[in-house]
Biotite code that builds the C-alpha atoms (Angstrom):
import biotite.structure as struc

atoms = struc.array([
    struc.Atom([0.000, 0.000, 0.000], chain_id="A", res_id=1, res_name="MET", atom_name="CA", element="C"),
    struc.Atom([2.891, 2.393, 0.780], chain_id="A", res_id=2, res_name="ARG", atom_name="CA", element="C"),
    struc.Atom([4.673, 1.829, -2.536], chain_id="A", res_id=3, res_name="VAL", atom_name="CA", element="C"),
    struc.Atom([1.709, 2.881, -4.782], chain_id="A", res_id=4, res_name="PRO", atom_name="CA", element="C"),
    struc.Atom([1.029, 5.876, -2.519], chain_id="A", res_id=5, res_name="LEU", atom_name="CA", element="C"),
    struc.Atom([4.687, 6.920, -2.639], chain_id="A", res_id=6, res_name="THR", atom_name="CA", element="C"),
    struc.Atom([4.816, 6.561, -6.434], chain_id="A", res_id=7, res_name="LEU", atom_name="CA", element="C"),
    struc.Atom([1.625, 8.600, -6.796], chain_id="A", res_id=8, res_name="THR", atom_name="CA", element="C"),
    struc.Atom([3.018, 11.336, -4.558], chain_id="A", res_id=9, res_name="LEU", atom_name="CA", element="C"),
    struc.Atom([6.269, 11.436, -6.562], chain_id="A", res_id=10, res_name="ILE", atom_name="CA", element="C"),
    struc.Atom([4.317, 11.684, -9.845], chain_id="A", res_id=11, res_name="ALA", atom_name="CA", element="C"),
    struc.Atom([2.160, 14.551, -8.537], chain_id="A", res_id=12, res_name="VAL", atom_name="CA", element="C"),
    struc.Atom([5.126, 16.493, -7.146], chain_id="A", res_id=13, res_name="LEU", atom_name="CA", element="C"),
    struc.Atom([7.139, 16.085, -10.343], chain_id="A", res_id=14, res_name="SER", atom_name="CA", element="C"),
    struc.Atom([4.225, 17.673, -12.228], chain_id="A", res_id=15, res_name="GLY", atom_name="CA", element="C"),
    struc.Atom([4.639, 20.756, -10.031], chain_id="A", res_id=16, res_name="CYS", atom_name="CA", element="C"),
    struc.Atom([8.245, 21.356, -11.033], chain_id="A", res_id=17, res_name="ALA", atom_name="CA", element="C"),
    struc.Atom([9.190, 23.981, -13.575], chain_id="A", res_id=18, res_name="ASP", atom_name="CA", element="C"),
    struc.Atom([12.043, 23.250, -15.922], chain_id="A", res_id=19, res_name="SER", atom_name="CA", element="C"),
    struc.Atom([14.335, 25.936, -17.276], chain_id="A", res_id=20, res_name="HIS", atom_name="CA", element="C"),
    struc.Atom([17.841, 26.134, -18.632], chain_id="A", res_id=21, res_name="ARG", atom_name="CA", element="C"),
    struc.Atom([20.430, 28.293, -20.361], chain_id="A", res_id=22, res_name="TRP", atom_name="CA", element="C"),
    struc.Atom([21.837, 26.490, -23.416], chain_id="A", res_id=23, res_name="SER", atom_name="CA", element="C"),
    struc.Atom([24.936, 28.261, -24.733], chain_id="A", res_id=24, res_name="PRO", atom_name="CA", element="C"),
    struc.Atom([25.400, 28.007, -28.493], chain_id="A", res_id=25, res_name="GLN", atom_name="CA", element="C"),
    struc.Atom([28.567, 30.058, -28.659], chain_id="A", res_id=26, res_name="GLN", atom_name="CA", element="C"),
    struc.Atom([30.787, 31.268, -25.846], chain_id="A", res_id=27, res_name="ASN", atom_name="CA", element="C"),
    struc.Atom([33.713, 33.468, -26.707], chain_id="A", res_id=28, res_name="GLY", atom_name="CA", element="C"),
    struc.Atom([36.751, 33.726, -24.483], chain_id="A", res_id=29, res_name="SER", atom_name="CA", element="C"),
    struc.Atom([36.107, 37.431, -23.825], chain_id="A", res_id=30, res_name="ALA", atom_name="CA", element="C"),
    struc.Atom([34.213, 38.413, -20.713], chain_id="A", res_id=31, res_name="ARG", atom_name="CA", element="C"),
    struc.Atom([32.313, 41.498, -19.635], chain_id="A", res_id=32, res_name="ILE", atom_name="CA", element="C"),
    struc.Atom([33.794, 43.669, -16.894], chain_id="A", res_id=33, res_name="THR", atom_name="CA", element="C"),
    struc.Atom([31.940, 45.807, -14.373], chain_id="A", res_id=34, res_name="ALA", atom_name="CA", element="C"),
    struc.Atom([33.238, 48.886, -16.264], chain_id="A", res_id=35, res_name="ASN", atom_name="CA", element="C"),
    struc.Atom([31.712, 47.918, -19.629], chain_id="A", res_id=36, res_name="ASP", atom_name="CA", element="C"),
    struc.Atom([28.659, 49.920, -20.629], chain_id="A", res_id=37, res_name="ARG", atom_name="CA", element="C"),
    struc.Atom([25.926, 47.360, -21.318], chain_id="A", res_id=38, res_name="VAL", atom_name="CA", element="C"),
    struc.Atom([22.968, 48.055, -23.593], chain_id="A", res_id=39, res_name="PHE", atom_name="CA", element="C"),
    struc.Atom([19.960, 45.697, -23.472], chain_id="A", res_id=40, res_name="VAL", atom_name="CA", element="C"),
    struc.Atom([17.570, 46.098, -26.396], chain_id="A", res_id=41, res_name="THR", atom_name="CA", element="C"),
    struc.Atom([13.870, 45.344, -26.165], chain_id="A", res_id=42, res_name="THR", atom_name="CA", element="C"),
    struc.Atom([12.603, 42.490, -28.335], chain_id="A", res_id=43, res_name="PRO", atom_name="CA", element="C"),
    struc.Atom([9.252, 42.369, -30.098], chain_id="A", res_id=44, res_name="ALA", atom_name="CA", element="C"),
    struc.Atom([6.486, 40.918, -27.939], chain_id="A", res_id=45, res_name="ASP", atom_name="CA", element="C"),
    struc.Atom([6.116, 37.151, -27.955], chain_id="A", res_id=46, res_name="GLY", atom_name="CA", element="C"),
    struc.Atom([3.394, 35.492, -29.983], chain_id="A", res_id=47, res_name="GLU", atom_name="CA", element="C"),
    struc.Atom([1.679, 32.135, -30.052], chain_id="A", res_id=48, res_name="TYR", atom_name="CA", element="C"),
    struc.Atom([-0.836, 31.505, -32.797], chain_id="A", res_id=49, res_name="GLY", atom_name="CA", element="C"),
    struc.Atom([-3.029, 34.593, -32.996], chain_id="A", res_id=50, res_name="ASP", atom_name="CA", element="C"),
    struc.Atom([-2.137, 35.731, -29.469], chain_id="A", res_id=51, res_name="ASN", atom_name="CA", element="C"),
    struc.Atom([0.337, 38.557, -29.033], chain_id="A", res_id=52, res_name="VAL", atom_name="CA", element="C"),
    struc.Atom([1.484, 38.817, -25.426], chain_id="A", res_id=53, res_name="TYR", atom_name="CA", element="C"),
    struc.Atom([1.660, 42.562, -24.953], chain_id="A", res_id=54, res_name="SER", atom_name="CA", element="C"),
    struc.Atom([4.514, 43.626, -22.694], chain_id="A", res_id=55, res_name="GLY", atom_name="CA", element="C"),
    struc.Atom([6.391, 40.317, -22.920], chain_id="A", res_id=56, res_name="SER", atom_name="CA", element="C"),
    struc.Atom([9.304, 41.978, -24.741], chain_id="A", res_id=57, res_name="GLY", atom_name="CA", element="C"),
    struc.Atom([9.580, 44.661, -22.081], chain_id="A", res_id=58, res_name="ARG", atom_name="CA", element="C"),
    struc.Atom([9.304, 42.034, -19.300], chain_id="A", res_id=59, res_name="ASN", atom_name="CA", element="C"),
    struc.Atom([12.126, 40.024, -20.868], chain_id="A", res_id=60, res_name="THR", atom_name="CA", element="C"),
    struc.Atom([14.352, 43.086, -21.130], chain_id="A", res_id=61, res_name="THR", atom_name="CA", element="C"),
    struc.Atom([13.615, 44.084, -17.543], chain_id="A", res_id=62, res_name="LYS", atom_name="CA", element="C"),
    struc.Atom([14.578, 40.610, -16.257], chain_id="A", res_id=63, res_name="LEU", atom_name="CA", element="C"),
    struc.Atom([17.897, 40.756, -18.137], chain_id="A", res_id=64, res_name="ILE", atom_name="CA", element="C"),
    struc.Atom([18.469, 44.345, -16.986], chain_id="A", res_id=65, res_name="TYR", atom_name="CA", element="C"),
    struc.Atom([17.859, 43.413, -13.334], chain_id="A", res_id=66, res_name="ASN", atom_name="CA", element="C"),
    struc.Atom([20.269, 40.460, -13.495], chain_id="A", res_id=67, res_name="ALA", atom_name="CA", element="C"),
    struc.Atom([22.943, 42.567, -15.246], chain_id="A", res_id=68, res_name="MET", atom_name="CA", element="C"),
    struc.Atom([22.496, 45.415, -12.739], chain_id="A", res_id=69, res_name="SER", atom_name="CA", element="C"),
    struc.Atom([23.486, 43.054, -9.941], chain_id="A", res_id=70, res_name="ALA", atom_name="CA", element="C"),
    struc.Atom([26.919, 42.781, -11.622], chain_id="A", res_id=71, res_name="LYS", atom_name="CA", element="C"),
    struc.Atom([27.367, 46.268, -13.092], chain_id="A", res_id=72, res_name="SER", atom_name="CA", element="C"),
    struc.Atom([26.141, 49.817, -12.545], chain_id="A", res_id=73, res_name="ARG", atom_name="CA", element="C"),
    struc.Atom([26.521, 50.704, -16.223], chain_id="A", res_id=74, res_name="LEU", atom_name="CA", element="C"),
    struc.Atom([23.452, 49.013, -17.721], chain_id="A", res_id=75, res_name="VAL", atom_name="CA", element="C"),
    struc.Atom([20.870, 50.729, -19.956], chain_id="A", res_id=76, res_name="ARG", atom_name="CA", element="C"),
    struc.Atom([17.642, 49.588, -21.545], chain_id="A", res_id=77, res_name="ILE", atom_name="CA", element="C"),
    struc.Atom([17.232, 50.406, -25.221], chain_id="A", res_id=78, res_name="GLY", atom_name="CA", element="C"),
    struc.Atom([14.135, 50.732, -27.300], chain_id="A", res_id=79, res_name="GLY", atom_name="CA", element="C"),
    struc.Atom([12.416, 48.154, -29.449], chain_id="A", res_id=80, res_name="LEU", atom_name="CA", element="C"),
    struc.Atom([14.882, 46.698, -31.932], chain_id="A", res_id=81, res_name="ALA", atom_name="CA", element="C"),
    struc.Atom([13.305, 45.659, -35.231], chain_id="A", res_id=82, res_name="GLU", atom_name="CA", element="C"),
    struc.Atom([16.343, 43.554, -36.134], chain_id="A", res_id=83, res_name="ASN", atom_name="CA", element="C"),
    struc.Atom([19.972, 42.955, -35.219], chain_id="A", res_id=84, res_name="PHE", atom_name="CA", element="C"),
    struc.Atom([21.308, 45.838, -37.336], chain_id="A", res_id=85, res_name="GLU", atom_name="CA", element="C"),
    struc.Atom([18.857, 48.215, -35.647], chain_id="A", res_id=86, res_name="ASP", atom_name="CA", element="C"),
    struc.Atom([20.028, 46.985, -32.216], chain_id="A", res_id=87, res_name="ALA", atom_name="CA", element="C"),
    struc.Atom([23.702, 47.531, -33.100], chain_id="A", res_id=88, res_name="VAL", atom_name="CA", element="C"),
    struc.Atom([22.929, 51.029, -34.411], chain_id="A", res_id=89, res_name="ALA", atom_name="CA", element="C"),
    struc.Atom([21.079, 51.888, -31.175], chain_id="A", res_id=90, res_name="GLN", atom_name="CA", element="C"),
    struc.Atom([24.033, 50.692, -29.076], chain_id="A", res_id=91, res_name="ALA", atom_name="CA", element="C"),
    struc.Atom([26.534, 52.626, -31.211], chain_id="A", res_id=92, res_name="GLN", atom_name="CA", element="C"),
    struc.Atom([24.480, 55.844, -31.005], chain_id="A", res_id=93, res_name="ARG", atom_name="CA", element="C"),
    struc.Atom([24.348, 55.442, -27.202], chain_id="A", res_id=94, res_name="ALA", atom_name="CA", element="C"),
    struc.Atom([28.159, 54.887, -27.108], chain_id="A", res_id=95, res_name="ASP", atom_name="CA", element="C"),
    struc.Atom([27.846, 51.489, -25.401], chain_id="A", res_id=96, res_name="GLN", atom_name="CA", element="C"),
    struc.Atom([30.481, 48.744, -25.149], chain_id="A", res_id=97, res_name="ASP", atom_name="CA", element="C"),
    struc.Atom([28.280, 45.632, -24.974], chain_id="A", res_id=98, res_name="ILE", atom_name="CA", element="C"),
    struc.Atom([25.015, 44.844, -26.732], chain_id="A", res_id=99, res_name="LEU", atom_name="CA", element="C"),
    struc.Atom([22.612, 42.264, -25.348], chain_id="A", res_id=100, res_name="ILE", atom_name="CA", element="C"),
    struc.Atom([20.129, 41.405, -28.079], chain_id="A", res_id=101, res_name="PHE", atom_name="CA", element="C"),
    struc.Atom([17.272, 39.162, -26.867], chain_id="A", res_id=102, res_name="PRO", atom_name="CA", element="C"),
    struc.Atom([14.754, 37.661, -29.303], chain_id="A", res_id=103, res_name="THR", atom_name="CA", element="C"),
    struc.Atom([11.581, 35.942, -28.118], chain_id="A", res_id=104, res_name="ILE", atom_name="CA", element="C"),
    struc.Atom([11.289, 32.719, -30.113], chain_id="A", res_id=105, res_name="LEU", atom_name="CA", element="C"),
    struc.Atom([8.332, 31.212, -28.255], chain_id="A", res_id=106, res_name="HIS", atom_name="CA", element="C"),
    struc.Atom([5.932, 32.593, -25.656], chain_id="A", res_id=107, res_name="TRP", atom_name="CA", element="C"),
    struc.Atom([2.967, 30.502, -24.631], chain_id="A", res_id=108, res_name="GLU", atom_name="CA", element="C"),
    struc.Atom([0.856, 31.566, -21.657], chain_id="A", res_id=109, res_name="ASP", atom_name="CA", element="C"),
    struc.Atom([-1.686, 28.880, -20.731], chain_id="A", res_id=110, res_name="ARG", atom_name="CA", element="C"),
    struc.Atom([-4.273, 28.346, -18.002], chain_id="A", res_id=111, res_name="ALA", atom_name="CA", element="C"),
    struc.Atom([-2.246, 25.351, -16.859], chain_id="A", res_id=112, res_name="THR", atom_name="CA", element="C"),
    struc.Atom([-4.213, 24.848, -13.653], chain_id="A", res_id=113, res_name="GLU", atom_name="CA", element="C"),
    struc.Atom([-7.262, 23.681, -15.613], chain_id="A", res_id=114, res_name="TRP", atom_name="CA", element="C"),
    struc.Atom([-5.961, 22.868, -19.105], chain_id="A", res_id=115, res_name="SER", atom_name="CA", element="C"),
    struc.Atom([-2.952, 20.806, -17.983], chain_id="A", res_id=116, res_name="MET", atom_name="CA", element="C"),
    struc.Atom([-0.953, 22.452, -20.797], chain_id="A", res_id=117, res_name="ILE", atom_name="CA", element="C"),
    struc.Atom([2.349, 23.977, -19.678], chain_id="A", res_id=118, res_name="SER", atom_name="CA", element="C"),
    struc.Atom([3.420, 27.564, -20.146], chain_id="A", res_id=119, res_name="GLU", atom_name="CA", element="C"),
    struc.Atom([6.464, 27.708, -22.372], chain_id="A", res_id=120, res_name="LYS", atom_name="CA", element="C"),
    struc.Atom([9.072, 30.317, -23.145], chain_id="A", res_id=121, res_name="VAL", atom_name="CA", element="C"),
    struc.Atom([12.128, 30.369, -25.381], chain_id="A", res_id=122, res_name="GLU", atom_name="CA", element="C"),
    struc.Atom([14.400, 33.406, -25.743], chain_id="A", res_id=123, res_name="VAL", atom_name="CA", element="C"),
    struc.Atom([17.541, 33.614, -27.874], chain_id="A", res_id=124, res_name="LYS", atom_name="CA", element="C"),
    struc.Atom([20.179, 35.982, -26.497], chain_id="A", res_id=125, res_name="VAL", atom_name="CA", element="C"),
    struc.Atom([23.174, 37.333, -28.401], chain_id="A", res_id=126, res_name="ASP", atom_name="CA", element="C"),
    struc.Atom([25.899, 39.312, -26.622], chain_id="A", res_id=127, res_name="VAL", atom_name="CA", element="C"),
    struc.Atom([28.120, 41.431, -28.870], chain_id="A", res_id=128, res_name="ILE", atom_name="CA", element="C"),
    struc.Atom([31.088, 43.727, -28.296], chain_id="A", res_id=129, res_name="ARG", atom_name="CA", element="C"),
    struc.Atom([29.743, 46.805, -30.112], chain_id="A", res_id=130, res_name="VAL", atom_name="CA", element="C"),
    struc.Atom([33.011, 48.263, -31.470], chain_id="A", res_id=131, res_name="GLN", atom_name="CA", element="C"),
    struc.Atom([34.366, 45.030, -32.973], chain_id="A", res_id=132, res_name="THR", atom_name="CA", element="C"),
    struc.Atom([31.225, 43.004, -33.620], chain_id="A", res_id=133, res_name="GLY", atom_name="CA", element="C"),
    struc.Atom([32.756, 40.045, -31.737], chain_id="A", res_id=134, res_name="ASP", atom_name="CA", element="C"),
    struc.Atom([30.260, 37.596, -30.274], chain_id="A", res_id=135, res_name="VAL", atom_name="CA", element="C"),
    struc.Atom([30.890, 37.231, -26.546], chain_id="A", res_id=136, res_name="ILE", atom_name="CA", element="C"),
    struc.Atom([28.087, 34.759, -26.028], chain_id="A", res_id=137, res_name="SER", atom_name="CA", element="C"),
    struc.Atom([24.999, 33.399, -27.731], chain_id="A", res_id=138, res_name="SER", atom_name="CA", element="C"),
    struc.Atom([22.448, 30.913, -26.534], chain_id="A", res_id=139, res_name="GLY", atom_name="CA", element="C"),
    struc.Atom([18.850, 30.048, -25.812], chain_id="A", res_id=140, res_name="ILE", atom_name="CA", element="C"),
    struc.Atom([16.946, 30.294, -22.555], chain_id="A", res_id=141, res_name="ILE", atom_name="CA", element="C"),
    struc.Atom([14.095, 27.770, -22.357], chain_id="A", res_id=142, res_name="LYS", atom_name="CA", element="C"),
    struc.Atom([11.458, 27.239, -19.717], chain_id="A", res_id=143, res_name="GLY", atom_name="CA", element="C"),
    struc.Atom([8.371, 25.136, -19.230], chain_id="A", res_id=144, res_name="SER", atom_name="CA", element="C"),
    struc.Atom([6.006, 25.210, -16.268], chain_id="A", res_id=145, res_name="SER", atom_name="CA", element="C"),
    struc.Atom([4.950, 22.200, -14.288], chain_id="A", res_id=146, res_name="GLY", atom_name="CA", element="C"),
    struc.Atom([1.410, 20.915, -14.749], chain_id="A", res_id=147, res_name="LEU", atom_name="CA", element="C"),
    struc.Atom([0.252, 21.260, -11.165], chain_id="A", res_id=148, res_name="ALA", atom_name="CA", element="C"),
    struc.Atom([0.428, 25.045, -10.841], chain_id="A", res_id=149, res_name="THR", atom_name="CA", element="C"),
    struc.Atom([-1.838, 26.901, -8.469], chain_id="A", res_id=150, res_name="LEU", atom_name="CA", element="C"),
    struc.Atom([-2.646, 29.609, -10.997], chain_id="A", res_id=151, res_name="GLY", atom_name="CA", element="C"),
    struc.Atom([-1.079, 32.978, -11.703], chain_id="A", res_id=152, res_name="GLY", atom_name="CA", element="C"),
    struc.Atom([2.049, 31.619, -13.393], chain_id="A", res_id=153, res_name="ASP", atom_name="CA", element="C"),
    struc.Atom([3.245, 33.213, -16.616], chain_id="A", res_id=154, res_name="HIS", atom_name="CA", element="C"),
    struc.Atom([6.117, 32.536, -19.048], chain_id="A", res_id=155, res_name="PRO", atom_name="CA", element="C"),
    struc.Atom([8.201, 35.384, -17.585], chain_id="A", res_id=156, res_name="GLN", atom_name="CA", element="C"),
    struc.Atom([8.128, 33.535, -14.239], chain_id="A", res_id=157, res_name="ASP", atom_name="CA", element="C"),
    struc.Atom([10.251, 30.826, -15.898], chain_id="A", res_id=158, res_name="LEU", atom_name="CA", element="C"),
    struc.Atom([13.057, 33.225, -16.855], chain_id="A", res_id=159, res_name="LEU", atom_name="CA", element="C"),
    struc.Atom([14.803, 34.546, -13.693], chain_id="A", res_id=160, res_name="PRO", atom_name="CA", element="C"),
    struc.Atom([16.915, 31.441, -12.910], chain_id="A", res_id=161, res_name="GLU", atom_name="CA", element="C"),
    struc.Atom([18.232, 30.784, -16.424], chain_id="A", res_id=162, res_name="PRO", atom_name="CA", element="C"),
    struc.Atom([18.759, 34.537, -16.969], chain_id="A", res_id=163, res_name="VAL", atom_name="CA", element="C"),
    struc.Atom([20.858, 34.655, -13.779], chain_id="A", res_id=164, res_name="ALA", atom_name="CA", element="C"),
    struc.Atom([22.857, 31.649, -15.025], chain_id="A", res_id=165, res_name="GLU", atom_name="CA", element="C"),
    struc.Atom([23.351, 33.347, -18.404], chain_id="A", res_id=166, res_name="PHE", atom_name="CA", element="C"),
    struc.Atom([24.497, 36.635, -16.801], chain_id="A", res_id=167, res_name="VAL", atom_name="CA", element="C"),
    struc.Atom([26.914, 34.806, -14.490], chain_id="A", res_id=168, res_name="SER", atom_name="CA", element="C"),
    struc.Atom([28.486, 33.149, -17.532], chain_id="A", res_id=169, res_name="SER", atom_name="CA", element="C"),
    struc.Atom([29.347, 36.581, -18.956], chain_id="A", res_id=170, res_name="LEU", atom_name="CA", element="C"),
    struc.Atom([31.541, 37.773, -16.067], chain_id="A", res_id=171, res_name="PHE", atom_name="CA", element="C"),
])
């Protein structure tokens, strides 16, 4: 009787767990210093099907900004970047050393508590030394919520841990 109950409890609790990770695609040998001026552009809002999640781009930028600000005082948020060239031009005009260019690849906000469909998020992040164009780092942050949420979860809630891991890898 204890074994089936224990297995059931383990299955339920594993459904509660969120999964998230930072998957580096390219890591250069260069690192960011606390004296580098860092410019974080704002990506277009995430979409899933016909749903556009208004404010998701700004939320993503703010999470990256907050994590970077814990390591450096010289962090700025840029405006919406239509594409990579636009982001580089913004950073150059602002006389910044480092460009962080996030792109929301997937943003899916679900009513997981009743639908049993997980929230999902996927954000590609490129980090560029503005003057040389050298790639310092590039990778993808992915997150998926557990199935047994108690409501109120959103894709941006899956980002803080992998964003902190990503930022730590830069210094």
